[in-house]
N, C-alpha and C positions, 0 to 999 in steps of 0.2 A: 402323717408328716408329709411335707411338701416334697415333690421331686425337685432336684436341682435344675435351675434354668440359668444358663450362662448367656450373657449378652456382651456385645462389644463394649469395651470400656468398663467392665465390671471390676471394681476395686476389691482389695482384700477385705476391707471393712464391710463393704456391701455383701460380699460373699459370706462372711462369717455371720452377719446379721440375718442372712436368708435362711440360716440353719435353725432359727428359733422355731419352736413347736407352734402349730396353729392353735389359736385360742379355743377353737371348737373341740380340740382333742380332750380338753378337761371334762367335757360332758360325758366322755366315755366312763369316767370314774364315778359318776353320780349314782349309778346303780350298784347295789350289793349283789354279788354273784355267789352261787353255791354249787358244789359238785362233790361226788364221792371220789376221793383221791386214792383209794386202794383198788386193786384189780377186781373185776366182776367175779361173783361167785361167793361161796361160803368160806369163812376163815375165822381164826381166833379173834382178830381185831379188824375193825373197819373204821375208816376215818372219813368224816364229812368236813369239808373246808369251806368257810365263809370268808369273803373279802369285800370290804366296802364300808361306807360310813355307818351303816346300820348293823354291821356284823355282830358287835357285842350285844346290842339290844335284842336282836333276833335270837341269839343263843340263850340269853338270860330268860327269854320268854318261854322257852320249851324245856329248860333244865331247872332242877332244884339243887342248888349248890350248897355244900356244907360251909364254904367260905366264898366271899365274892371273888369274881374274876379279877386278876391283877396282872399287869404287864409282865411278860416273861416268866409266868408261873403256871404250873400245871395244877389244876384244882379237881378234886373228887366231887362227884355229884350224881344225880339221878335223872334219867330221861323220864318225863312225866307223861302218862297216858292222858290225852286231852279229854277223853270221855269220862274216865273214872277218877282221875286225879291221883291215881296210884303210881308208884314207881314201876316203869316198864323195863328199865335196864340200868345198870351202873355204868357211869361214863367218866372219862378223864377229859376235861376241857382245858385247852391251852390258849391263852390270849397274847397276841403280838400287837402291841400298840404302834400306830403309825408314828414316824416313818421307819421304825425299826422292825420291819417285816419283809417277807419275800416280795410282796407287791408294793411296798411303801404305803399301804393302806392299813386300816385296822383289819386284822385277820384272827379268826377263831377256828381252831381245829378241835372237833369233837370225836373222841375215840370211844367207840362202844363195841359190843360183840359183833362179829362180822356176819350177821344174818342178813340176807338180802331183804327180808321183810322189815327189819329194823332200819336198814339203810334207806329203804324207800319211804318209811314213815318219817324219818328225820328230814329227808329231802322235801317231802310234801308239806311238813309243818313250816320249814324255812321259806318255801315258796309262798305259802299262804300268808306268812308274816311280812312279805314284801320283797324277798330276794327273787332272783331269776336264775334259771339254770345256766351255768357257764358254758361258753363255746369251747371246743377243743383248743387247748393252749392259751386260754384267755388269762389265766393267772400269770403265766410267763410273759405274755404280751403286755400286761399291765406293769410287770416289773421292768420290761424293756422301755416302755413309754415313760416310766417314772425315772429312768436313768440308773436303775439298779444294775442293769446288765446292758452290754452292747449286743449287737445282733449275733456276733460269733459266739458269745457266751450263751445267749438264748438257744442257739442251735445245738450247743454242747449239752444243754439240759436234756434235749430230746435224745441225743446220741448216747448219753450216759444211761438213760432209761432203757434204750434199745440195745445196749451192749450185750454181746453174746460171748465175749472172751474177756479175760482180765486185762489184756493189753488194750483192747478197745475202751474199757472203762478207765484205764489210766490216762490214755490220750484225751478222752472226753473230759476227765477231771482237770487235766492241765489246761484244756481250752476253756473250761468253765472258770478257771482261775485267771483267765485273761492272757494266756501265753501267746496266742496269735495276735491279739491287740497290742501287746507289749512289743512283739517282734516288728510290727509295721509302724509303731509310734515314732521311732527315730527317723524313718524315711519321710513320714508326714511332716515332722518338725523341720527337716532339711528342705522339703518342698515349700513349706510356708515361708521359710527364711529366704529362699531363692525368689519366690513371688514378691515378697516385701522389698527385696533389694531392687528388682526390676521395676516395681511400681514406683519406688522413690525416684529412680532415674527418669521415669516418664512424667511423673507428676510435678517434679521440681527441676525440669531441664533448664528453665530460665534462671535458676539460682546457681548454675555452674556446678551442679552435683555430677560427678563423673558417672558415666554409664558403665555397666559391667562389661568387661572384655569377653569376646567370644570364647576364648580358651577357658576362662573361669566358668562361664555358663555351662559349657560342655562337661567340664570336670565335675561340677556340682550335680549335674543331671546323672552322671555316671555313678556318683556316690548314692544317689537316691535309688537308682535302678538295681544296684548290686544285691541288696537283701530281698528285693521283690523278685528278682530272677531266681534266687535260691528257693524262694517259696514256690514259684511256678514249677521249677524242676522237681520239687518234692511232691507235686500233686499226685503223681502216679502211685506213690506209696500211701499218701493220705487217702486217696480214693479207695484202695483195697483195704486199708484199715477200717474205713467207714462202711464199705459195701461188701467186702469179701471178694472172692473170685471163684469162677467156675472152671474146673479142670476136667476135660474130657480125655479118658484113657482109651485109645483106639489102636487098631492093629489087626493082623490076620488071626484066624482061629488058632488056638493053642500056642500063642506067642507068650502067654503068661500074664495077660491083662488082669484077669480076676485075682490071680495070686498076688500081683503087685498091688492091686486095689486093697486086698485084705491086709497086706503089709503096712500100707499107708494108714489104713483105718485102725490097725492094731487089733483086729479080731476077725473071725471068719464070717464076713458079711455076705460075700458072694459065693455061689456054689462053684467048686473047682473039681473037674474030672479030666481024665485023659482023653475023653471023646471030644473032637473038635465041634464047635458050634453049640456048646452047653448054654452060653448066655444068649437069650433070645430077646430080652427086653432090657431097658436101662435100669441099672441099680445105682442108687445115689446114697451118699452119706456125707454129713457135714463134720469136718474135723478142724482142729486148730493147729496151725503151723507157726510157731513163734508168735502166737497171739493173733495171727491173721485167720479169719474164718475162710475155709476152703471147702467148696462143695465138689466132692469127687464123683465122677460119673463113669461107671463101668459100662462098656458098650458091647454090642454083638460084634463078632469077628467080621472083618471086611473080606468078602470073597463072593464068588458066584453062588447065589442062594440055591439050596436044594429043595425048598418047599416054601409055601406061602408065609408061614409063621416066621421063617428065617428072613425072608424078603422084607417083611415089615420091620423086623428087628434091625436089619442093616440100614433101612431107610431112617429109622430113629437115630441110629449111630451117626449117620451123616448130618442129620439135623442138630444133634448135640455137638458135633464137631464144629458146625457153622456158628453156633450160638455161644460157644465157650470162650472165655477170656484167654485160655491157654490150652494147648493140645499136647498130650504126652503120647507119642507114637512108640509102641512097644514092638521091638524086633527080636525075633528068635535067633540068637547067635549060634545055636547048636544045629541050625538047619541052613540050607542053601539060601543065598540072597534071593529075594523074590521081587518081581516087577510090581506087585501090588503095593509094597512099601514105598518104592520110588514114586509110583503114581499118587500115593497119598501125600507125600512131601510136595510134589509138584502142584497138587490141588490146593494145598494150604498156602502156597505162594509166600507172601511177606508176613503172614500171620505168626504170632509167637508160638514156637513149637520146640519141644524137647524130644530127644530120641533116647529111649531106655533100651540099651543093648542087653537084653535079658538072657538068663540061663548061662551066665559066664562060668558057672560051676560045671557045665557039661561040655563046653567048647568055646572057641573064639573065632567064629566065622566073620566074614566081611559084613560091615554095617553101612547101609546107604545113609549118609548124613546130609549131603547137599547144603552145607553151610550151617545146619542146625547143631546145637550143642548136644553132645553125646555123653551119657552117663552109663557106665557098665554096672549092671545090677544082677543080683540073684534073688528071686523071690523066695527061694528055698532056704538059703543060708543067711539072707539079710545083707549080703555084701552090697555096698553102694547105695543102700536105702537112705542113710543120713545125707550122703552127698546129693542124692536125688531131691530130697526135701529142700536143701539149700539152693540147688539149681532152680527149682520151681519158684522160690521166693525171689531170687535174684533176677530171673527173667520177668517175673510179674511186676517187680518194682522198677525195673530198668536201671538198676544201680543206684536208686535214690537211697539216702541214709535211712537205715531202719530203726535207729534209736531216737530220731527226731520226734519231739512231741508238739512243737508249734507248727501245725500243718494246715494247709488248705485241704479240707476233706470233702467238699461238695462242689458241684459245678457253679453254683452262684458265687462262691468265694473265688474260684479260679477265674471266672469271667471278669470279676471286679479287678483282680490283679492283672489279667491280660489286657484289659482296657486301659488301666493305668500305665502299663509299660508301653502300649501302642502310642498313647498320647505323649509320653515322655520322649519316645523315639521321634515323633513328629516335631516336638519342640527342639530337640537336638539338631535335626536336619535343618530346621528353620534358622537356628542360630548359626550353623556352619555356612549357610548361604546368605547370611547377613540380612535376614528379613527384619523389619523393625520390631523393637521389643514389644510393642502393643500386640503384634500377631503371635509372638512367642508366648506371651501371657495367656492368650486364649487357649493354647494347647496345655499349658501348665495348670490353668483352672480346670480344664476337663480332666486332667490326671488327678487333681485334688478331689474333684467330685467323685470319680470312680473309686479312689482310695477310701473316701468317706462312706461310699456305698457298701464297702466291705464290712464295716462295723455298724452300719445302719444309721449313720448321721444324716445321710440323704437317701431316703428310701420311700417309694410310693406306698400308699395304703394297700394297693392291690398286691404288691409283693409281700408286704407284711402278712396280709390275710392268707396268702398261699403258703407261707412258711409256717405260721402258727396253726393252720388248719390240719397239719400233719401230726400235731401233738396228740397225746391221749387226753381225754376229758379229765379234769381234776388237776392238770398240771399246766 
């Protein structure tokens, strides 16, 4: 698809007509593609998927069906050995006739036993009959180019496949259903209406059509901005839903880091002893906190090292602290306040940090906070653990609503929203300073182009290839 090119005097009709797909893109669908759609390895069932104009003919050439393939029907048959003519395996073949298929092309899915040998044989027979091996994400790319999905929905397909928590899967399913597209649709409608109103005033000025007042332009831009600003504010939460977060647990030896780590993991994952400096290497575990994937990292205690192994462990601790999205500093409240804890907080500066005032079951000493949020905990009794989990998520999401499902979940989406808001801001300032409507329109068209880039209406081929190349083969 063509990248959007705005020019002085671009009318709304010209802009909309520029969104038509290149004629050359139809050539992409001329080839029939094939891929194994189930994960690599052995399994009870394996599925080979064909899509394209020759999908049905190719499938019928290698299968012996008890009844002919029919649209929307699963048919029993046999995979035929090309050399002997005997049945090699029993199969179920399902035919989806265009345009009522995932790609809007003829699609055949052949389900046989999940032996890699059989999968490879079916693939080789399909390729010999004229199909070619699909590129990663090519089935979904064809669905996008056919208008079956917009770009946010196509990205949601990948997110749903890669989901590691039920909450991630729910958010991806909502996105696949078009929740993000529906959320931005009213803003786009208002933007198009504003452009049309300004265009009318410019194009028909000689017919005494009233131009739009500055106050009305500013008010209408504010209406367009409001839902987009909410989306931008929710990106912090959307990002950690999509990517998860890394939490480094740091502190002095014997502050209870490993005990807290085990509490959060809910099993004895890290070794805990009364001897300071037990942890010498990083211990990691991935858990789910309210559906958010969190990688917990237990680190070596921060102090003057006593030997080379501990020196290396402390160096790794500082690396983990630098790379983490969030740092949990564990402080021993049963001991005297220590300068090392203050130095750690100072070293973190403005980075997100929580302080766990641990061992409250043993005492209630002074806790250096320096502006950080403090949660009083006991790894032994479990006191404060639930509050600590909530505080981790609140700090990670920066107060964004955690039940929202229409989210910007990746940097491409956020960039499109940010560019839209920036262009709208320039249009508002231009209106306030009484710049001619023609110049305001240039910024509004730029905002419209950025908003269309969110859903893929105006997206370059290079960006599409980059997005779909991250998909698995067969999807």
